[in-house]
N, C-alpha and C positions, 0 to 999 in steps of 0.2 A: 392498577387494574383497568382503568379507563383506556390506557394506551393499548393494552393487550386486546381490549374489546373494540379497538378502532375508533374510539370516541376522542379523537385527537384535539379538536377545538375546545371541547369541554375540559380535557386534561390540561391544555395549555393555560386556560383561564384560571383554573384552580391552582396550578403550580405557580403561576405568576403571583397570585395573591399570597400563597404560602411563602414564596421567596421574599416578599416584602415584609411579612410578619416574622419570618424565621430565616434570616439570611445565612445563619451559621448551621443550618440543618443539612447534614449529610444525606438524609433521606430525600429531601426536596431536590437537591442537586442530582441525586441518582435518578429521581423521577424525570427530571429534565433531560438527562442523558438518554434515558429510554425513549422519551418523546422524540428527541432529535434523531435517534436511530430509526424510529418508525417513519419519520419524515425524510429519510434518506439523506441526512446531514451528519455524516460520521465525524467530520472535524469538530463541529460544535458539540457533538455527543462526547467526544474525547475530553473536551475542556470541562464539561459538567461532571463526567465521571472522575476526572483527575481531582477536581475540587472536592467532590464527595469523599474521595479517598483521603485527601488532606484533612478534611474535617473529622472523619471517622477516627483518625489516629490521634487527633487532639493537638494542642499546642506543644511546641518543643519544650523539653525540660528546662526549667530555669535554674539559676545558681543555687537556690535553696536546697534542691535535691542533691546537688554535688557536694554539699558540705560534709 
């Protein structure tokens, strides 16, 4: 919501802290993607959105599922 409100510096600080505490959070990566778009940095945004998508899907199925 901060990104949409233009509070980019505040959003960056909170997202950075969230990324440290929850590096596997799809939501945090999605937030960083939105922030990068707001900062006109689409290449970085794409990286964060891609990571968010990977995390949202979860880990690949392991051998136990294939038994």
